[in-house]
KOLDRENZA-648301 format. One record per residue (C-alpha): z, y, x. Coordinates in Angstrom, 3 decimals, always signed. Example, Ala and Ser with C-alpha at 12.3 -4.5 7.8 and 13.67 -1.06 7.14 Angstrom:
2
+----------+----------+----------+
!       up !    north !     east !
+----------+----------+----------+
!   +7.800 !   -4.500 !  +12.300 !
!   +7.140 !   -1.060 !  +13.670 !
+----------+----------+----------+
// end
This chain:
393
+----------+----------+----------+
!       up !    north !     east !
+----------+----------+----------+
!  +33.329 !  -25.466 ! +177.610 !
!  +34.142 !  -28.796 ! +179.514 !
!  +37.229 !  -27.988 ! +180.335 !
!  +38.042 !  -27.402 ! +176.789 !
!  +36.291 !  -30.252 ! +175.559 !
!  +38.320 !  -32.496 ! +177.998 !
!  +41.461 !  -30.809 ! +176.628 !
!  +40.902 !  -31.235 ! +173.124 !
!  +40.170 !  -34.531 ! +173.738 !
!  +43.581 !  -35.139 ! +175.266 !
!  +44.825 !  -33.231 ! +172.047 !
!  +43.444 !  -35.464 ! +169.586 !
!  +44.224 !  -38.753 ! +171.217 !
!  +47.797 !  -38.058 ! +171.951 !
!  +47.563 !  -37.064 ! +167.924 !
!  +46.529 !  -40.486 ! +167.124 !
!  +49.147 !  -42.232 ! +169.342 !
!  +52.000 !  -39.677 ! +167.876 !
!  +50.233 !  -40.708 ! +163.957 !
!  +50.307 !  -44.317 ! +165.105 !
!  +53.727 !  -44.024 ! +166.776 !
!  +55.128 !  -42.827 ! +163.578 !
!  +53.146 !  -45.135 ! +161.222 !
!  +54.018 !  -48.437 ! +162.649 !
!  +57.443 !  -48.108 ! +164.470 !
!  +59.443 !  -44.907 ! +162.395 !
!  +57.748 !  -45.553 ! +158.765 !
!  +58.698 !  -49.346 ! +158.762 !
!  +62.425 !  -48.437 ! +159.390 !
!  +62.042 !  -45.029 ! +157.216 !
!  +61.041 !  -47.488 ! +154.113 !
!  +63.428 !  -50.602 ! +154.660 !
!  +66.311 !  -47.334 ! +154.963 !
!  +65.088 !  -45.845 ! +152.090 !
!  +64.692 !  -49.592 ! +149.578 !
!  +67.464 !  -51.232 ! +150.388 !
!  +70.589 !  -48.724 ! +150.058 !
!  +74.263 !  -49.234 ! +151.205 !
!  +76.086 !  -46.112 ! +149.537 !
!  +78.863 !  -44.052 ! +151.586 !
!  +81.937 !  -45.688 ! +151.121 !
!  +85.687 !  -45.567 ! +152.998 !
!  +86.674 !  -48.936 ! +154.664 !
!  +87.503 !  -51.134 ! +151.980 !
!  +91.100 !  -51.626 ! +152.296 !
!  +91.739 !  -55.570 ! +152.324 !
!  +95.253 !  -57.487 ! +152.579 !
!  +95.964 !  -59.920 ! +155.285 !
!  +96.136 !  -62.679 ! +152.947 !
!  +92.595 !  -61.680 ! +151.730 !
!  +90.922 !  -61.608 ! +155.481 !
!  +92.778 !  -65.271 ! +156.207 !
!  +91.296 !  -66.407 ! +153.415 !
!  +88.067 !  -64.905 ! +153.500 !
!  +88.025 !  -66.220 ! +157.675 !
!  +88.507 !  -69.477 ! +156.742 !
!  +85.963 !  -69.619 ! +153.991 !
!  +82.247 !  -70.960 ! +153.806 !
!  +80.598 !  -68.205 ! +151.915 !
!  +77.287 !  -68.587 ! +150.795 !
!  +74.634 !  -66.514 ! +149.016 !
!  +71.686 !  -67.254 ! +146.685 !
!  +69.483 !  -64.917 ! +147.666 !
!  +68.310 !  -62.134 ! +149.736 !
!  +65.027 !  -60.551 ! +150.642 !
!  +65.617 !  -60.168 ! +154.320 !
!  +62.504 !  -61.828 ! +155.228 !
!  +60.273 !  -58.586 ! +153.566 !
!  +61.209 !  -56.273 ! +156.343 !
!  +59.942 !  -55.705 ! +160.088 !
!  +63.747 !  -55.366 ! +161.153 !
!  +64.573 !  -58.175 ! +163.185 !
!  +67.066 !  -60.399 ! +161.712 !
!  +68.659 !  -61.780 ! +164.643 !
!  +70.134 !  -57.934 ! +165.731 !
!  +72.277 !  -55.906 ! +164.195 !
!  +70.744 !  -52.954 ! +162.489 !
!  +72.851 !  -49.679 ! +160.822 !
!  +70.298 !  -49.932 ! +158.233 !
!  +69.318 !  -52.684 ! +155.285 !
!  +71.830 !  -55.032 ! +154.193 !
!  +71.874 !  -58.019 ! +156.272 !
!  +71.087 !  -59.535 ! +159.561 !
!  +72.777 !  -62.357 ! +161.601 !
!  +75.339 !  -60.351 ! +162.863 !
!  +76.195 !  -59.298 ! +159.683 !
!  +75.997 !  -62.735 ! +157.981 !
!  +78.562 !  -63.633 ! +160.685 !
!  +80.986 !  -60.806 ! +160.187 !
!  +80.796 !  -61.576 ! +156.493 !
!  +81.354 !  -65.958 ! +157.314 !
!  +78.478 !  -66.306 ! +155.542 !
!  +77.893 !  -70.023 ! +156.484 !
!  +74.625 !  -70.625 ! +154.287 !
!  +72.088 !  -68.156 ! +153.028 !
!  +68.829 !  -68.658 ! +150.978 !
!  +66.494 !  -66.445 ! +151.863 !
!  +63.534 !  -65.208 ! +149.356 !
!  +60.174 !  -64.362 ! +149.848 !
!  +58.626 !  -61.439 ! +148.106 !
!  +54.913 !  -62.113 ! +148.385 !
!  +53.529 !  -59.195 ! +145.284 !
!  +54.539 !  -55.949 ! +144.353 !
!  +52.960 !  -54.501 ! +140.758 !
!  +52.633 !  -50.708 ! +141.276 !
!  +55.058 !  -48.679 ! +139.193 !
!  +57.292 !  -51.547 ! +139.304 !
!  +60.010 !  -51.710 ! +136.242 !
!  +62.176 !  -54.000 ! +134.201 !
!  +60.092 !  -53.584 ! +131.328 !
!  +56.649 !  -54.607 ! +131.360 !
!  +54.406 !  -55.304 ! +134.235 !
!  +51.148 !  -56.046 ! +134.914 !
!  +49.584 !  -58.013 ! +137.743 !
!  +47.708 !  -55.229 ! +139.164 !
!  +47.709 !  -52.310 ! +141.657 !
!  +49.568 !  -54.811 ! +144.121 !
!  +51.373 !  -52.599 ! +146.819 !
!  +51.875 !  -55.634 ! +149.775 !
!  +48.822 !  -54.958 ! +151.363 !
!  +50.149 !  -51.002 ! +152.307 !
!  +53.279 !  -52.922 ! +153.609 !
!  +52.158 !  -55.552 ! +155.101 !
!  +49.767 !  -53.565 ! +157.043 !
!  +52.165 !  -51.153 ! +157.868 !
!  +54.395 !  -53.436 ! +159.188 !
!  +51.603 !  -55.133 ! +161.443 !
!  +51.847 !  -58.683 ! +159.578 !
!  +48.706 !  -60.553 ! +160.247 !
!  +45.463 !  -59.925 ! +158.939 !
!  +45.640 !  -63.117 ! +157.180 !
!  +48.145 !  -62.010 ! +154.801 !
!  +47.178 !  -58.618 ! +153.620 !
!  +44.991 !  -60.500 ! +150.834 !
!  +46.507 !  -64.260 ! +150.348 !
!  +49.660 !  -64.027 ! +148.707 !
!  +50.065 !  -67.817 ! +149.587 !
!  +49.564 !  -66.348 ! +153.278 !
!  +52.321 !  -63.919 ! +152.756 !
!  +55.006 !  -66.671 ! +152.112 !
!  +54.006 !  -68.902 ! +155.117 !
!  +54.057 !  -65.897 ! +157.392 !
!  +57.915 !  -64.858 ! +156.125 !
!  +58.975 !  -68.984 ! +156.700 !
!  +56.850 !  -68.237 ! +159.762 !
!  +59.373 !  -65.378 ! +160.661 !
!  +62.435 !  -67.822 ! +159.863 !
!  +61.489 !  -70.185 ! +161.842 !
!  +61.226 !  -67.906 ! +164.888 !
!  +64.685 !  -67.014 ! +163.956 !
!  +66.099 !  -70.741 ! +164.319 !
!  +63.990 !  -71.353 ! +167.054 !
!  +65.127 !  -68.005 ! +169.222 !
!  +68.774 !  -68.122 ! +168.101 !
!  +69.994 !  -70.520 ! +171.057 !
!  +71.515 !  -72.853 ! +167.605 !
!  +73.057 !  -70.599 ! +166.087 !
!  +70.836 !  -70.536 ! +162.593 !
!  +69.688 !  -73.050 ! +161.130 !
!  +66.899 !  -73.920 ! +158.199 !
!  +67.793 !  -76.868 ! +156.176 !
!  +65.255 !  -78.693 ! +154.847 !
!  +66.739 !  -81.552 ! +153.612 !
!  +71.418 !  -83.054 ! +153.011 !
!  +71.024 !  -84.366 ! +155.746 !
!  +70.387 !  -81.145 ! +158.001 !
!  +72.745 !  -79.477 ! +155.908 !
!  +75.735 !  -82.146 ! +156.553 !
!  +74.719 !  -82.103 ! +160.100 !
!  +74.505 !  -78.127 ! +160.172 !
!  +77.866 !  -77.809 ! +158.002 !
!  +79.556 !  -80.042 ! +160.891 !
!  +78.571 !  -78.041 ! +163.454 !
!  +79.606 !  -75.057 ! +162.045 !
!  +83.191 !  -76.749 ! +161.867 !
!  +83.740 !  -75.718 ! +165.369 !
!  +81.564 !  -73.072 ! +165.607 !
!  +81.834 !  -70.484 ! +162.806 !
!  +79.057 !  -68.277 ! +164.171 !
!  +76.018 !  -70.710 ! +162.878 !
!  +74.510 !  -69.701 ! +159.804 !
!  +72.365 !  -72.326 ! +157.938 !
!  +69.329 !  -70.974 ! +155.913 !
!  +67.570 !  -72.444 ! +153.178 !
!  +64.020 !  -70.971 ! +152.122 !
!  +62.767 !  -69.644 ! +148.318 !
!  +59.972 !  -68.004 ! +146.945 !
!  +60.519 !  -64.780 ! +144.680 !
!  +57.938 !  -66.201 ! +142.054 !
!  +55.488 !  -68.784 ! +142.488 !
!  +52.733 !  -66.725 ! +142.392 !
!  +51.819 !  -67.607 ! +146.318 !
!  +50.590 !  -71.117 ! +144.571 !
!  +47.279 !  -68.712 ! +143.308 !
!  +47.059 !  -71.557 ! +140.774 !
!  +46.208 !  -74.294 ! +143.067 !
!  +49.032 !  -77.060 ! +142.990 !
!  +48.082 !  -78.138 ! +146.135 !
!  +49.823 !  -75.124 ! +147.710 !
!  +52.606 !  -76.779 ! +146.787 !
!  +52.468 !  -79.287 ! +149.268 !
!  +52.209 !  -76.904 ! +152.009 !
!  +54.934 !  -74.646 ! +150.643 !
!  +57.123 !  -77.663 ! +151.106 !
!  +55.974 !  -78.605 ! +154.385 !
!  +56.204 !  -75.026 ! +155.542 !
!  +60.245 !  -75.271 ! +154.731 !
!  +60.396 !  -74.190 ! +150.855 !
!  +62.705 !  -75.977 ! +148.831 !
!  +63.498 !  -73.415 ! +146.083 !
!  +60.868 !  -72.151 ! +144.026 !
!  +61.497 !  -69.072 ! +141.786 !
!  +58.974 !  -69.162 ! +138.407 !
!  +58.248 !  -65.612 ! +138.582 !
!  +59.338 !  -62.476 ! +139.526 !
!  +58.545 !  -58.981 ! +137.890 !
!  +55.166 !  -60.082 ! +136.113 !
!  +53.168 !  -62.866 ! +133.696 !
!  +51.866 !  -65.334 ! +136.543 !
!  +49.787 !  -68.157 ! +136.065 !
!  +52.732 !  -70.069 ! +135.286 !
!  +54.184 !  -67.998 ! +131.968 !
!  +56.211 !  -65.123 ! +131.288 !
!  +58.321 !  -62.995 ! +133.266 !
!  +61.416 !  -61.258 ! +131.699 !
!  +59.435 !  -58.313 ! +132.960 !
!  +55.876 !  -58.917 ! +132.273 !
!  +53.780 !  -58.035 ! +129.573 !
!  +53.808 !  -61.343 ! +127.330 !
!  +57.473 !  -62.375 ! +127.505 !
!  +55.430 !  -65.607 ! +126.954 !
!  +56.503 !  -69.094 ! +127.814 !
!  +55.047 !  -72.112 ! +130.203 !
!  +51.507 !  -72.330 ! +130.345 !
!  +49.630 !  -75.847 ! +130.927 !
!  +49.755 !  -74.979 ! +134.440 !
!  +53.403 !  -73.795 ! +134.867 !
!  +54.608 !  -77.439 ! +132.766 !
!  +52.314 !  -79.565 ! +135.629 !
!  +54.124 !  -77.249 ! +138.635 !
!  +57.443 !  -77.934 ! +137.087 !
!  +57.141 !  -81.749 ! +136.921 !
!  +56.060 !  -81.605 ! +140.656 !
!  +58.834 !  -79.391 ! +141.658 !
!  +61.023 !  -82.050 ! +140.121 !
!  +59.383 !  -84.911 ! +141.451 !
!  +58.800 !  -83.242 ! +145.500 !
!  +63.006 !  -82.822 ! +145.312 !
!  +62.570 !  -79.083 ! +145.046 !
!  +64.873 !  -76.790 ! +143.448 !
!  +64.220 !  -74.534 ! +140.249 !
!  +65.278 !  -70.710 ! +140.031 !
!  +64.365 !  -69.052 ! +136.812 !
!  +65.720 !  -65.515 ! +137.801 !
!  +63.187 !  -63.221 ! +136.568 !
!  +61.919 !  -65.353 ! +134.095 !
!  +61.482 !  -64.727 ! +130.386 !
!  +63.404 !  -66.226 ! +127.826 !
!  +60.515 !  -68.193 ! +126.707 !
!  +59.909 !  -69.248 ! +130.122 !
!  +63.408 !  -70.567 ! +130.026 !
!  +63.615 !  -72.198 ! +127.202 !
!  +60.649 !  -74.235 ! +128.101 !
!  +61.733 !  -75.447 ! +131.226 !
!  +65.100 !  -76.411 ! +129.773 !
!  +62.439 !  -78.650 ! +127.161 !
!  +60.538 !  -80.012 ! +130.116 !
!  +63.386 !  -81.215 ! +132.344 !
!  +67.059 !  -82.342 ! +132.800 !
!  +66.837 !  -81.079 ! +136.761 !
!  +69.719 !  -78.804 ! +137.624 !
!  +68.101 !  -75.073 ! +138.287 !
!  +69.189 !  -71.800 ! +139.468 !
!  +69.596 !  -68.231 ! +138.358 !
!  +69.585 !  -66.889 ! +142.020 !
!  +70.491 !  -63.265 ! +141.335 !
!  +71.529 !  -62.052 ! +138.099 !
!  +74.287 !  -60.821 ! +135.575 !
!  +76.216 !  -62.130 ! +132.599 !
!  +74.790 !  -60.501 ! +129.461 !
!  +77.839 !  -60.541 ! +127.744 !
!  +79.545 !  -58.694 ! +130.449 !
!  +76.814 !  -56.458 ! +131.396 !
!  +74.600 !  -55.618 ! +128.404 !
!  +71.135 !  -55.320 ! +129.967 !
!  +68.681 !  -57.444 ! +128.584 !
!  +66.027 !  -56.470 ! +130.335 !
!  +67.996 !  -57.996 ! +133.406 !
!  +70.271 !  -60.619 ! +132.406 !
!  +68.745 !  -63.534 ! +130.100 !
!  +71.184 !  -64.748 ! +126.663 !
!  +74.872 !  -66.372 ! +127.403 !
!  +73.402 !  -69.476 ! +125.349 !
!  +70.585 !  -70.048 ! +128.312 !
!  +73.302 !  -70.064 ! +130.677 !
!  +75.502 !  -72.435 ! +129.323 !
!  +72.837 !  -74.723 ! +129.182 !
!  +72.043 !  -74.145 ! +132.878 !
!  +76.051 !  -74.671 ! +133.420 !
!  +75.563 !  -77.773 ! +131.360 !
!  +73.120 !  -78.909 ! +133.105 !
!  +74.819 !  -78.902 ! +136.215 !
!  +73.205 !  -75.174 ! +137.517 !
!  +74.162 !  -72.576 ! +138.588 !
!  +74.654 !  -69.160 ! +138.198 !
!  +74.116 !  -66.666 ! +141.393 !
!  +76.194 !  -63.032 ! +140.467 !
!  +73.924 !  -60.249 ! +142.043 !
!  +75.438 !  -57.467 ! +143.973 !
!  +73.798 !  -54.127 ! +141.658 !
!  +74.454 !  -52.370 ! +139.012 !
!  +71.722 !  -53.484 ! +136.890 !
!  +73.079 !  -56.910 ! +137.082 !
!  +77.140 !  -56.242 ! +137.179 !
!  +76.780 !  -52.799 ! +135.264 !
!  +79.941 !  -52.059 ! +137.968 !
!  +78.529 !  -52.885 ! +141.222 !
!  +82.155 !  -52.605 ! +143.420 !
!  +83.881 !  -55.156 ! +145.116 !
!  +85.963 !  -55.120 ! +141.895 !
!  +83.429 !  -55.607 ! +139.416 !
!  +81.434 !  -58.028 ! +141.237 !
!  +84.670 !  -59.929 ! +141.323 !
!  +85.418 !  -58.989 ! +137.496 !
!  +81.880 !  -60.077 ! +136.389 !
!  +82.428 !  -63.625 ! +138.803 !
!  +85.648 !  -64.126 ! +136.807 !
!  +83.855 !  -63.664 ! +133.738 !
!  +81.689 !  -66.022 ! +134.780 !
!  +84.047 !  -68.532 ! +135.490 !
!  +85.615 !  -68.442 ! +132.714 !
!  +82.578 !  -68.434 ! +130.234 !
!  +80.744 !  -71.501 ! +131.808 !
!  +83.287 !  -73.242 ! +134.290 !
!  +83.756 !  -72.400 ! +137.832 !
!  +81.986 !  -74.908 ! +139.330 !
!  +78.720 !  -73.117 ! +137.788 !
!  +79.648 !  -69.664 ! +139.325 !
!  +77.807 !  -68.361 ! +142.797 !
!  +76.819 !  -65.045 ! +144.476 !
!  +73.259 !  -63.718 ! +144.263 !
!  +73.597 !  -60.953 ! +146.003 !
!  +69.665 !  -59.836 ! +146.215 !
!  +70.571 !  -57.990 ! +149.793 !
!  +67.632 !  -56.530 ! +150.432 !
!  +65.884 !  -56.690 ! +147.424 !
!  +65.401 !  -53.053 ! +147.119 !
!  +68.603 !  -52.711 ! +145.824 !
!  +71.363 !  -50.157 ! +146.108 !
!  +74.704 !  -51.436 ! +147.159 !
!  +78.457 !  -50.756 ! +147.580 !
!  +78.686 !  -53.137 ! +150.446 !
!  +76.345 !  -55.036 ! +152.680 !
!  +77.007 !  -58.626 ! +153.590 !
!  +79.384 !  -58.006 ! +156.408 !
!  +81.726 !  -56.667 ! +154.133 !
!  +82.010 !  -59.740 ! +151.091 !
!  +85.917 !  -59.628 ! +152.124 !
!  +86.249 !  -56.783 ! +150.182 !
!  +84.941 !  -59.561 ! +147.238 !
!  +87.609 !  -62.337 ! +148.217 !
!  +90.419 !  -59.739 ! +147.886 !
!  +88.946 !  -58.126 ! +144.469 !
!  +89.334 !  -61.971 ! +143.030 !
!  +92.926 !  -62.574 ! +144.601 !
!  +93.989 !  -58.992 ! +142.994 !
!  +92.388 !  -59.779 ! +139.428 !
!  +93.891 !  -63.403 ! +139.894 !
!  +91.763 !  -65.877 ! +140.587 !
!  +93.261 !  -69.243 ! +142.720 !
!  +92.624 !  -69.524 ! +146.089 !
!  +90.786 !  -72.637 ! +145.127 !
!  +88.077 !  -71.313 ! +142.725 !
!  +87.983 !  -68.127 ! +144.842 !
!  +86.237 !  -70.812 ! +147.622 !
!  +84.341 !  -72.412 ! +144.944 !
!  +82.891 !  -69.254 ! +143.607 !
!  +82.026 !  -67.719 ! +147.227 !
!  +80.630 !  -70.780 ! +148.740 !
!  +81.642 !  -74.255 ! +148.308 !
!  +79.599 !  -74.608 ! +144.544 !
!  +76.240 !  -73.482 ! +146.206 !
!  +77.375 !  -75.516 ! +149.112 !
!  +77.712 !  -78.658 ! +146.918 !
!  +74.848 !  -77.860 ! +144.923 !
!  +72.589 !  -77.931 ! +147.934 !
!  +74.224 !  -81.176 ! +149.106 !
!  +73.474 !  -82.980 ! +145.883 !
!  +69.765 !  -81.349 ! +145.240 !
!  +68.112 !  -80.811 ! +148.311 !
!  +65.582 !  -83.576 ! +149.233 !
!  +66.513 !  -86.914 ! +151.120 !
!  +69.701 !  -88.445 ! +151.907 !
+----------+----------+----------+
// end
């Protein structure tokens, strides 16, 4: 009996260890790979002209959710849509890293309530610190800490821009070393404030420079495009907008309700961005893309429209379809106001990853956009915007 009990104890210990290995080592990768899919495709045929042009561009992207997942951003992976080696392969100079901090159960594009949060489970499985399990604010800060760790360990190849001077200095260094990537931190919704405006100062101190107002649900600032109320800014939301502008931070209205966007436009002249979206007049998905008249007002105030890489945003998510949307936006709102807003690693299915961005350059050339305008929409517009609107000098 003693021998049997000893063997049984070994088996139970093995089962617990095996379960732990699966839950904390294997499962996070499976979830990541299943949520951030790059569809199988033949290698894109890219002309020599496009390859040469792309290799000498400063590509920039307004939105990626890389920090949500357990994979080390500094290492190359065969799942997901981004990492530093793939950013480098795609000639990316500037990348906005957004922080997802609350995921409602049964999330959809129609109507979500801020309930049944799925983030505590993901945080636990990915071995995030306990402080993140029940605090939306701490989840944002932890993702910021992850990005700062990448910066510290990058041997100067990754730099977080907190000011205009940071960005200028990093871009000057990149002129002689194209492997350098510059990151800007953003929130995917302002619910990490947790209703306390003083948390905006803390997020600023943690490196955040762009604040998305909503995600897939209404929050204490106001209505989401995918929320229940479809309402506008609350008094707290108006207070936050004023403080964002006062601190020199940037406003992102991707996911905000139509009424919220209208209220923000009425409240401030500060140029803002729609970081990841499509254009309704070309892709009629009103549950994801806001009306063109609001896009025009954002462009008229010097803002940016970031074109997404997934089907709901652009209808045709091939490189040709993304290029078509970029050209449509340039023709409709002015080429200086169009940018990339991939939403890579945002639980979307795409037909390319960040290492394959030259396929979009090739498609833009084939569809007749000039090389100068290609440089603008592929990155220079975003860089110019940040050089003007990041805090400091």
